[in-house]
C-alpha positions in Angstrom: 114.3 -52.4 219.1 117.8 -52.3 220.5 118.2 -48.8 219.1 115.6 -47.4 221.5 117.0 -46.2 224.8 115.3 -44.5 227.7 116.5 -40.9 228.4 116.2 -40.5 232.2 117.7 -37.0 232.2 115.2 -35.7 229.7 112.3 -37.4 231.5 113.3 -36.0 234.8 113.7 -32.5 233.4 110.2 -32.7 232.0 108.8 -33.7 235.4 110.8 -31.0 237.2 109.6 -28.4 234.7 106.0 -29.5 235.3 106.5 -29.3 239.1 107.7 -25.8 238.7 104.8 -24.8 236.5 102.3 -26.2 239.0 104.0 -24.2 241.8 104.7 -20.9 240.0 101.8 -20.4 237.7 99.2 -17.8 238.5 96.5 -20.4 238.9 95.8 -24.0 237.9 94.4 -23.1 234.5 97.5 -21.1 233.7 99.6 -24.1 234.7 97.4 -26.4 232.7 97.8 -24.3 229.5 101.6 -24.3 229.8 101.8 -28.1 230.6 99.3 -29.0 227.8 101.8 -27.8 225.2 104.2 -30.5 226.3 101.6 -33.4 226.4 101.5 -36.0 223.6 104.6 -37.1 221.7 107.1 -34.4 220.5 110.1 -34.9 218.3 112.9 -33.0 220.0 116.3 -33.2 218.3 117.2 -36.9 218.0 114.8 -37.9 220.7 111.1 -38.0 221.4 109.5 -36.6 224.6 106.1 -38.0 225.9 103.6 -36.4 228.2 100.3 -37.7 229.6 97.7 -36.4 232.0 96.6 -39.6 233.8 94.8 -38.4 237.0 93.0 -41.7 237.4 96.3 -43.4 238.2 96.8 -41.0 241.0 93.2 -41.7 242.2 93.9 -45.4 242.1 97.2 -45.1 243.9 99.1 -46.7 241.1 102.8 -46.3 241.9 105.3 -44.8 239.4 107.1 -48.1 239.2 103.9 -49.7 237.8 103.6 -47.2 235.0 105.4 -47.5 231.7 105.7 -45.9 228.3 104.8 -48.6 225.7 106.6 -48.4 222.3 105.3 -50.6 219.5 107.4 -50.9 216.4 105.5 -51.9 213.3 107.0 -54.2 210.6 108.8 -52.4 207.8 106.2 -53.4 205.2 103.1 -52.3 207.2 100.6 -50.9 204.8 98.2 -48.4 206.5 95.8 -48.5 203.6 95.3 -52.3 203.7 91.8 -53.2 204.7 93.0 -56.1 206.9 96.5 -57.0 208.2 97.9 -59.5 210.7 101.0 -57.8 212.1 103.7 -58.5 214.6 104.8 -55.5 216.5 107.9 -55.4 218.7 107.0 -54.1 222.1 109.2 -52.2 224.6 108.2 -50.8 228.0 110.2 -47.7 229.2 110.2 -46.1 232.7 108.3 -42.9 233.4 108.6 -40.0 235.8 105.5 -38.6 237.5 104.5 -35.1 238.5 101.2 -35.2 240.4 98.7 -36.4 237.8 101.1 -35.9 234.9 103.4 -38.7 233.6 106.5 -38.1 231.4 109.1 -40.1 229.6 111.7 -39.6 226.9 113.6 -41.9 224.6 116.3 -41.9 221.9 115.9 -44.0 218.7 112.2 -43.8 218.4 111.0 -43.7 214.8 108.7 -40.7 214.0 106.2 -41.1 211.2 106.3 -38.8 208.1 104.4 -38.7 204.8 106.7 -41.4 203.4 107.1 -43.7 206.4 105.3 -45.2 209.4 106.5 -44.3 212.8 106.5 -46.2 216.1 103.2 -46.5 218.0 102.9 -45.6 221.7 100.6 -45.5 224.7 100.9 -45.3 228.5 100.4 -48.6 230.3 100.0 -49.5 234.0 100.3 -52.8 235.9 97.8 -53.9 238.5 98.3 -56.2 241.5 97.8 -59.3 239.3 100.4 -58.2 236.8 97.9 -57.3 234.1 98.7 -54.3 231.9 96.1 -51.7 230.9 96.6 -49.0 228.3 96.0 -45.3 228.7 95.7 -43.7 225.3 97.0 -40.3 224.2 94.1 -37.9 223.6 96.5 -35.3 222.1 97.9 -37.7 219.5 98.8 -36.2 216.1 98.4 -39.4 214.1 95.9 -42.1 214.8 96.0 -44.5 211.8 93.6 -46.9 213.6 91.4 -44.5 215.4 91.0 -42.9 218.8 90.8 -46.3 220.6 94.2 -47.6 219.4 97.8 -46.7 220.2 98.9 -43.5 218.6 101.7 -43.0 216.1 104.7 -40.9 216.9 104.6 -38.2 214.2 107.1 -35.6 213.1 104.7 -32.6 213.0 107.6 -30.1 212.5 108.7 -31.9 209.4 105.1 -32.0 208.1 104.8 -28.3 208.6 108.1 -27.5 207.1 107.1 -29.3 203.9 103.7 -27.6 203.5 103.2 -26.3 200.0 101.5 -23.1 201.1 104.2 -21.7 203.4 104.4 -18.5 201.2 100.7 -17.9 201.8 101.3 -17.7 205.6 104.7 -16.0 205.4 103.1 -13.1 203.5 100.8 -12.4 206.4 103.6 -12.1 209.0 103.7 -8.9 211.0 104.6 -7.4 214.3 101.3 -8.6 215.8 99.4 -11.8 215.0 97.5 -11.5 211.7 93.7 -11.5 212.2 91.7 -13.3 209.5 88.3 -11.7 208.7 85.2 -13.3 207.3 84.9 -14.7 203.8 82.3 -13.6 201.2 80.6 -16.9 200.9 81.2 -20.5 202.1 80.8 -23.9 200.5 80.0 -26.5 203.2 80.7 -30.1 202.4 81.0 -33.6 203.8 84.3 -35.1 202.7 83.1 -38.8 202.4 80.3 -37.8 200.0 81.9 -34.8 198.3 83.9 -36.9 195.8 83.7 -40.5 194.5 86.9 -41.2 196.4 85.5 -39.9 199.7 88.9 -38.8 201.1 90.7 -35.6 201.8 93.2 -36.5 199.1 90.4 -37.1 196.6 88.9 -33.7 197.4 92.2 -32.0 197.0 92.8 -33.6 193.6 89.3 -32.4 192.5 90.0 -28.9 193.6 93.5 -28.9 192.0 91.9 -30.1 188.7 89.3 -27.3 188.8 92.1 -24.8 189.6 94.1 -25.9 186.6 91.1 -25.5 184.3 90.4 -22.0 185.7 94.0 -21.0 185.4 94.1 -22.1 181.8 90.8 -20.5 180.9 89.1 -23.7 180.1 85.3 -24.2 180.2 83.9 -25.5 183.4 81.5 -28.4 183.5 78.4 -28.2 185.7 80.0 -30.4 188.3 83.0 -28.0 188.4 80.8 -25.0 188.8 79.5 -26.4 192.1 82.9 -25.6 193.7 83.5 -22.2 192.0 82.6 -18.7 193.2 83.1 -19.3 196.9 86.1 -17.9 198.8 85.9 -20.4 201.6 85.4 -24.1 202.1 84.1 -25.6 205.3 84.2 -29.4 205.7 82.1 -31.1 208.2 84.2 -32.2 211.2 87.4 -34.1 210.3 88.2 -35.4 213.8 88.1 -39.1 214.8 84.5 -40.3 215.6 82.9 -43.2 217.3 83.7 -46.8 216.3 81.5 -49.9 215.9 79.8 -50.5 219.3 80.2 -54.3 219.1 83.4 -54.4 217.2 85.5 -55.4 215.5 88.1 -53.0 216.9 90.5 -51.5 214.3 93.4 -52.5 216.6 92.6 -56.0 218.0 95.2 -57.6 220.4 94.5 -60.7 222.5 96.9 -60.1 225.4 98.7 -56.9 226.3 102.0 -58.6 227.4 105.3 -59.8 226.1 108.0 -58.4 223.7 105.9 -59.1 220.6 102.3 -58.0 220.0 100.2 -60.0 217.6 97.8 -57.5 216.3 94.9 -57.7 213.9 94.6 -54.4 212.1 91.5 -53.2 210.2 91.5 -50.1 208.2 88.9 -47.7 209.8 85.6 -47.9 207.8 82.9 -46.2 209.8 80.5 -43.9 208.1 79.6 -40.8 210.1 78.4 -37.3 209.4 81.3 -36.0 211.6 79.5 -34.8 214.8 79.7 -38.1 216.8 83.1 -37.3 218.4 84.8 -38.9 221.4 87.0 -35.8 222.1 90.1 -38.0 222.3 92.1 -37.5 219.1 90.5 -34.1 218.3 94.0 -32.6 217.5 94.4 -34.8 214.4 92.4 -36.2 211.5 89.9 -39.0 211.3 91.8 -41.9 209.6 88.6 -42.8 207.6 89.1 -39.6 205.6 92.8 -40.3 204.8 93.5 -42.1 201.6 97.2 -42.5 202.5 96.8 -42.8 206.3 98.9 -39.6 206.6 97.5 -36.5 208.3 99.5 -34.4 205.8 96.4 -34.7 203.6 94.6 -32.0 205.6 97.6 -29.6 204.9 97.4 -30.6 201.2 93.7 -29.5 201.1 94.6 -26.2 202.8 97.4 -25.6 200.3 95.1 -26.4 197.3 92.6 -23.8 198.6 95.2 -21.2 199.4 96.8 -21.5 196.0 93.5 -21.3 194.0 93.9 -19.0 190.9 92.2 -15.7 191.1 92.6 -15.5 194.9 93.0 -17.9 197.8 90.0 -19.7 199.4 89.9 -19.9 203.1 89.7 -23.3 204.9 87.3 -23.3 207.8 87.4 -26.2 210.2 84.2 -27.3 212.0 85.1 -28.3 215.6 83.0 -30.1 218.1 83.9 -29.5 221.7 80.4 -29.1 223.2 79.8 -32.8 223.9 81.2 -36.3 223.7 79.5 -39.5 222.6 79.3 -42.0 225.4 82.1 -44.0 223.7 84.3 -41.2 224.9 84.1 -42.7 228.4 86.2 -45.6 227.1 88.9 -43.3 225.6 89.3 -40.6 228.3 89.6 -40.5 232.1 86.4 -39.8 234.0 87.8 -36.4 235.0 87.0 -35.1 231.5 83.2 -35.5 232.0 80.5 -33.6 234.0 77.6 -36.0 233.4 75.3 -37.3 230.7 73.3 -35.2 228.2 71.1 -35.8 225.2 74.1 -36.5 223.0 76.2 -38.5 225.4 78.4 -36.7 227.9 78.9 -33.1 229.0 82.5 -32.0 229.4 83.9 -30.6 232.6 84.9 -27.2 231.4 85.5 -26.0 235.0 88.3 -28.5 235.5 91.3 -26.3 234.7 93.4 -29.1 233.2 90.5 -30.4 231.1 89.8 -26.8 230.0 93.5 -26.4 229.0 93.7 -29.7 227.2 90.6 -29.0 225.1 92.0 -25.6 224.1 95.3 -27.2 223.2 93.6 -29.8 221.0 91.9 -26.9 219.2 95.2 -25.1 218.7 97.0 -28.1 217.3 94.1 -28.9 214.9 93.8 -25.3 213.5 97.6 -25.3 213.0 97.0 -27.6 210.1 96.4 -24.3 208.3 92.8 -23.3 208.8 91.9 -19.6 208.3 88.6 -19.9 210.2 86.9 -22.0 212.8 83.2 -22.9 213.1 82.2 -24.0 216.6 79.4 -26.6 216.7 76.7 -26.3 219.3 78.1 -23.4 221.3 75.0 -23.3 223.4 76.1 -26.7 224.8 79.2 -25.3 226.5 77.8 -25.1 230.0 78.9 -25.6 233.7 76.8 -26.5 236.7 76.6 -24.0 239.5 75.8 -25.8 242.8 75.0 -22.5 244.5 72.1 -21.7 242.2 71.5 -25.3 241.1 71.5 -24.2 237.5 73.5 -24.6 234.3 75.3 -21.6 233.0 76.7 -20.9 229.5 80.5 -20.8 229.5 81.0 -17.7 227.4 84.4 -17.2 228.9 85.4 -20.5 227.4 84.0 -19.5 224.0 86.1 -16.3 224.3 89.2 -18.3 225.1 88.6 -20.4 221.9 88.6 -17.3 219.7 91.6 -15.8 221.5 94.0 -18.7 220.6 97.0 -17.5 218.6 98.0 -20.0 215.9 101.4 -20.4 214.3 102.0 -21.7 210.8 105.2 -21.2 208.8 106.5 -18.8 211.4 103.5 -16.6 211.2 101.3 -16.0 214.2 97.6 -15.4 213.4 94.1 -15.6 214.8 91.5 -17.3 212.7 88.0 -16.0 212.0 85.3 -17.5 214.2 81.7 -18.4 213.7 79.6 -20.0 216.4 76.4 -22.1 216.1 74.4 -21.0 219.1 70.7 -21.2 219.4 70.3 -20.7 223.1 68.0 -21.1 224.9 67.8 -24.3 222.9 66.7 -27.0 223.8 64.0 -25.2 225.7 60.6 -25.6 224.0 60.3 -22.0 222.9 63.8 -21.6 221.5 62.7 -21.0 217.9 60.7 -18.0 219.2 63.1 -16.7 221.9 66.5 -17.2 220.4 68.2 -14.0 219.3 71.2 -15.8 217.6 73.3 -12.9 218.9 74.4 -14.2 222.4 78.0 -14.9 221.4 78.3 -11.9 219.1 77.3 -9.6 221.9 79.5 -11.3 224.5 82.8 -11.4 222.6 85.4 -8.7 222.3 86.1 -9.0 218.5 83.6 -7.2 216.2 83.9 -9.8 213.5 82.6 -12.8 215.5 79.8 -14.5 213.6 76.9 -16.8 214.4 74.6 -19.0 212.4 71.5 -16.9 211.6 67.9 -17.8 212.2 67.2 -19.1 208.7 70.4 -21.2 208.9 69.6 -23.1 212.0 68.2 -26.7 212.0 64.4 -26.4 211.9 63.8 -24.6 208.7 61.6 -26.1 206.0 61.3 -23.8 202.9 59.1 -26.2 201.1 56.1 -25.9 203.3 53.5 -23.3 202.2 53.6 -19.9 204.1 57.2 -20.6 205.3 58.5 -17.4 203.8 55.7 -15.1 204.9 55.7 -16.7 208.4 59.4 -16.1 208.7 59.1 -12.4 207.7 59.8 -11.2 211.3 63.1 -13.2 211.2 63.9 -11.7 207.8 63.5 -8.3 209.3 66.0 -9.2 212.0 68.4 -10.4 209.3 68.2 -7.1 207.5 68.9 -5.1 210.8 71.4 -7.4 212.5 72.6 -9.9 209.8 76.0 -8.6 209.0 77.5 -10.9 211.6 75.4 -13.9 210.7 75.8 -16.9 208.4 72.8 -16.9 206.0 71.2 -19.4 203.7 68.8 -22.2 204.3 70.8 -25.2 202.8 73.2 -26.8 205.2 73.8 -30.2 206.7 71.3 -29.6 209.4 68.4 -28.1 207.5 68.6 -30.6 204.6 68.6 -33.4 207.1 65.6 -31.9 208.9 63.8 -31.5 205.6 63.9 -35.2 204.9 62.2 -35.8 208.3 59.1 -33.7 207.5 55.8 -35.6 207.1 54.7 -35.4 203.4 51.1 -35.0 204.8 51.9 -31.4 205.7 51.0 -28.5 203.4 53.8 -29.1 200.9 54.6 -26.5 198.2 53.8 -28.8 195.2 54.7 -25.9 192.8 58.4 -26.8 193.5 58.2 -30.0 191.6 56.2 -33.0 190.3 57.6 -35.5 192.8 58.8 -35.3 196.4 62.4 -35.7 195.3 62.0 -32.7 192.9 60.3 -30.6 195.7 63.1 -31.3 198.2 65.9 -30.7 195.7 64.5 -27.4 194.5 63.6 -26.2 198.0 67.3 -26.3 199.0 68.8 -25.3 195.6 66.3 -22.6 194.8 67.1 -19.7 192.5 64.8 -17.2 194.3 66.1 -18.2 197.8 69.7 -17.9 196.6 69.0 -14.5 195.1 67.6 -13.4 198.5 70.7 -14.8 200.2 73.4 -13.5 197.8 71.9 -10.3 196.4 69.9 -9.0 199.4 70.8 -10.4 202.8 73.7 -9.0 204.8 76.2 -11.5 206.3 78.0 -14.4 204.8 76.0 -16.8 202.6 76.7 -20.5 202.9 75.6 -23.5 200.7 75.8 -27.2 201.3 77.4 -29.2 198.4 74.8 -32.0 198.7 72.1 -29.4 198.2 73.6 -27.5 195.3 74.4 -30.9 193.6 70.8 -32.0 194.3 72.2 -35.1 195.9 70.6 -36.8 198.9 71.6 -36.4 202.5 70.6 -37.6 206.0 71.8 -38.8 209.3 74.7 -41.1 208.4 76.2 -43.3 211.2 76.7 -47.0 210.9 78.3 -47.6 214.3 75.2 -48.1 216.4 74.2 -51.6 217.7 71.9 -50.9 220.7 69.9 -48.0 219.1 70.7 -48.6 215.4 67.2 -49.9 214.6 65.6 -47.0 216.4 67.7 -44.4 214.5 66.8 -46.0 211.2 63.1 -46.0 212.2 63.4 -42.2 212.7 65.1 -41.8 209.4 62.7 -44.1 207.5 60.6 -41.1 206.4 63.5 -39.9 204.3 62.8 -42.7 201.8 59.7 -40.9 200.8 61.6 -37.7 200.1 64.9 -38.9 198.6 64.4 -42.2 196.9 62.1 -43.1 194.0 61.5 -46.4 192.3 64.0 -45.6 189.5 66.8 -44.5 191.9 66.3 -47.6 194.0 66.4 -49.9 191.0 69.7 -48.6 189.7 72.1 -51.6 189.9 74.7 -49.8 192.1 72.1 -48.5 194.6 71.0 -50.1 197.9 72.9 -53.3 197.1 73.0 -54.4 200.7 69.3 -54.0 201.3 68.5 -55.8 198.1 70.7 -58.7 199.2 68.7 -58.8 202.4 65.5 -59.3 200.4 64.2 -55.8 199.8 64.5 -56.1 196.0 62.3 -53.1 195.2 61.6 -49.7 196.7 58.1 -50.9 197.4 59.4 -53.8 199.4 61.4 -51.5 201.6 58.7 -48.8 201.8 56.2 -51.3 203.2 58.7 -52.5 205.8 59.4 -48.9 206.8 55.7 -48.2 207.3 55.6 -50.8 210.0 59.0 -50.3 211.7 58.6 -46.7 213.1 55.1 -47.5 214.4 56.3 -50.7 216.2 59.4 -48.9 217.6 57.0 -46.4 219.2 54.3 -48.7 220.4 56.7 -51.3 221.9 58.9 -48.5 223.4 61.7 -50.0 221.4 61.6 -53.6 222.5 63.4 -55.4 219.7 62.2 -59.0 220.4 58.6 -57.8 220.3 59.2 -55.8 217.2 60.7 -58.8 215.4 57.7 -61.0 216.5 55.2 -58.5 215.3 56.9 -58.1 212.0 56.8 -61.8 211.5 53.0 -61.8 212.1 52.3 -59.3 209.3 50.0 -60.6 206.6 50.8 -60.7 203.8 54.4 -61.3 204.8 56.9 -58.5 204.5 59.8 -58.7 202.1 63.2 -59.1 203.6 64.6 -61.9 205.7 62.5 -65.1 205.8 62.1 -64.5 209.5 62.8 -61.3 211.4 65.1 -61.6 214.4 66.8 -59.0 216.6 70.1 -59.8 214.8 68.8 -59.3 211.3 66.9 -56.1 212.3 70.3 -54.7 213.3 71.8 -56.0 210.0 69.0 -54.2 208.1 69.7 -51.0 210.1 73.4 -51.2 209.2 72.6 -51.9 205.6 70.4 -48.8 205.4 73.1 -46.6 206.8 75.8 -48.0 204.5 73.6 -47.9 201.4 72.5 -44.4 202.1 76.1 -43.3 202.6 76.9 -44.5 199.1 73.6 -43.1 197.7 74.4 -39.6 199.1 77.7 -39.3 197.2 77.4 -36.2 195.0 79.3 -37.8 192.2 76.1 -39.8 191.4 74.3 -36.6 190.7 76.8 -35.0 188.3 75.3 -36.4 185.1 71.9 -35.1 186.1 72.9 -31.5 186.8 71.2 -28.7 184.9 73.9 -26.5 183.3 71.6 -23.4 183.4 71.1 -23.8 187.2 74.8 -24.4 188.0 75.8 -21.5 185.8 73.2 -19.2 187.4 74.3 -20.2 190.9 78.0 -19.6 190.1 77.2 -16.2 188.6 75.2 -15.3 191.7 78.2 -16.1 193.9 80.5 -14.1 191.7 78.1 -11.2 191.9 78.5 -11.3 195.7 82.3 -11.5 195.4 82.1 -8.4 193.2 79.9 -6.5 195.6 81.3 -7.2 199.1 79.4 -4.2 200.5 76.3 -6.3 200.5 77.7 -7.9 203.6 76.7 -4.9 205.7 73.3 -4.4 207.4 70.5 -2.5 205.7 70.9 1.2 206.0 68.5 4.2 205.9 68.3 4.2 202.2 67.6 0.5 201.8 64.1 -1.0 201.4 62.6 -4.5 201.8 59.0 -5.5 201.6 56.7 -8.2 200.3 54.2 -7.2 197.5 50.7 -6.4 198.9 48.2 -7.7 198.8 49.6 -11.2 199.3 47.0 -12.5 196.8 48.1 -16.1 197.1 51.9 -15.5 196.6 54.9 -14.3 198.5 57.1 -11.9 196.4 59.9 -10.0 198.0 61.2 -6.8 196.6 64.5 -5.4 197.9 66.4 -2.2 197.1 70.0 -1.7 198.4 72.2 1.3 198.0 75.9 0.7 197.5 79.0 2.8 197.2 79.5 5.4 194.5 75.7 5.6 193.8 75.4 1.9 193.0 72.0 0.3 193.5 70.8 -3.3 193.5 67.1 -4.1 193.1 66.0 -7.7 193.5 62.6 -9.3 192.9 62.1 -12.8 194.2 59.0 -15.0 194.0 59.3 -17.2 197.0 56.1 -19.3 196.9 52.5 -19.4 195.7 50.6 -18.4 192.6 52.1 -16.6 189.6 52.1 -12.8 189.7 50.7 -12.2 186.2 52.5 -9.8 184.0 54.3 -7.0 185.9 56.9 -4.4 185.2 59.6 -5.1 187.8 61.0 -1.5 187.9 57.6 -0.2 188.7 58.0 -1.9 192.0 61.0 0.2 193.1 60.5 2.0 196.4 59.4 5.6 196.3 62.3 8.0 195.8 64.6 5.4 194.1 65.8 6.5 190.7 64.0 4.9 187.7 66.6 5.2 185.1 69.9 3.5 184.4 68.9 0.0 185.5 70.1 -3.1 183.8 69.5 -6.8 184.4 72.5 -8.4 186.2 71.0 -11.8 186.9 67.8 -13.7 186.0 66.8 -17.1 187.3 67.0 -20.0 184.8 63.3 -20.1 184.0 63.5 -16.4 183.0 66.6 -17.0 180.9 69.9 -15.1 180.3 68.4 -13.3 177.3 66.0 -11.3 179.4 67.1 -7.6 179.3 64.2 -6.0 181.1 60.6 -5.2 180.6 57.3 -6.9 181.6 57.4 -10.5 182.8 55.3 -12.9 184.9 57.0 -14.4 188.0 56.3 -17.9 189.2 57.4 -19.8 192.2 61.3 -19.8 192.5 61.8 -17.1 189.8 63.6 -13.9 190.4 65.6 -11.1 188.8 68.4 -8.8 189.9 68.9 -5.3 188.5 71.9 -3.1 189.0 72.4 0.6 188.6 75.8 2.4 188.5 
């Protein structure tokens, strides 16, 4: 690496600039926001500048002469997509210049990665009294081919942005003031690893481009294509790097951190995760598990495919998780980032001005990939401890700062649309009763801030009898306040919670013959969707795994210590999502079958014992294994249960379920009538955006009385230019008997000029009005112009 040379003047200039910022800024937070822009690795002209915040080195009195910038040059033929590589990296250590807790360096000749080439890798290292070197990783890295616990890759972000295919989309929005994106009409939520057979951003982009080409050429859409059509926004579950395997192997494995050559064993990241188990470090870039090519450009490609969709652009909404860190984050970040443990892992120290600034900078860099909107996960978890009152307080100022960030793409400044998931006072016991779901909406300055609504939050189970009539008070709130809420009952949280419900409860068996049918129809329900798209205000959202009638659950294969416990909690989902036929399919549950659970009955019997033993032994694995071995007749599975093979079974369940949940397996089973109806319903919402507004004085919503063993909602909405929409939805219970729908219009509503706009599949597209009998999940929408 003779071509790499240290640039002392540039490094000193960075440190001097940092000193000036610390002295002259209005306060520490203002200084932090300015300095955070220069942290990480930045290509500047022919050189690269590096900045780190390493306060722990100041705490430990590590001198500047014992701190270095480590540059690692990969071999020319390094293949980032290879599952396993033994590689020799050339190593060079360069001097640094310190400014308080910040460390800077600069160099010429460093290779920056691009779409078509791998760049040099880097980290900060420090030397202790024994001469041993320890790495400090870059939490603001823009490329992490081997995850958040490995050296980062120097990446030419400016070149990546310059080559983005959707530059014209952003350039058209340029104005004197930053452009402000508003809400979409409806959202498709999806999990990238299960959204396509390929399970990557590139695979999803190709799928969207193929559908776009068919739409543009006027070709017929297959049921699987219709699942993606009719929405004007797509929201992937989080795409940031997540936790790694607790007991290894590491994706970057190096025996000794020393010498001019590093012998490294590289493993392509292969964790399965639903996206919310973040370690905060690396949040500015993309989880390498999601990258087919190992290049972060794939996220820009997805944005471009959505922005260029024929008939009108689709917004990209990124789901960001800054409310907590998994405990693994303690190994990736300095202790200064954390404020103490919580139920998910660790609280973040939002009151530390530098932490606060860095977190906001991570968000800014991530959204600059080209997102039009941002969904903030678990906003009720953004809290700080007040020692004066000995209480935790919600950090609404930080949430405001999140939505105030100005992004810049293709020379255009803009502010994305924001939606917050906030169920405060969750996790207090009465949160389902006491949460208003309006705390952030009422606190923020913008009038288009959204929150998840009360029927969108986690604990909603629309397949339990009386659910809909018992939630009538919440529905009344939606009608009055819902124009700034996300609506719909099918998302990653509600579907997961549904699989954890005891089948012994009062289940609505009218939804299907089997538990799988009941669960599928509950979350892909024509009547519920009519209520969401033709009646409720706000922005409807669907989850792809629900509309595809694919399975879903808690997917995370990294756990070692608590993996068996997590699977015991998830075991009940076998009763809801897997029948004997599904289990017997040759490609399904191959790992569990190899461990001796050859049939679903074998696994189901094991799962009857496991949760009970986890509870009664208070999760003592040795005792659990011994008791499983004593069962008569013997359980299927390993010849003898041990702690080790219990963990192996837990890992096999997670990996098999991850494959089983891929929506591509459900495509051949889709009902064309259902997918066509759902697409037409979404298009109806697109054609009538006024439905987003709250109910007005002339609108009416009620359930038919007497209840008489069924819940049937009737809704009348008045639109512009004398338009009217009348919707009748049978939500649960006994059939209505023959009725004349238009006889149920509210008093004073006109009786003439109505036509059928939509009828649920069991009614059929040939229904043009007149008497009919409604059964569970049936509905009809009339319009009048």
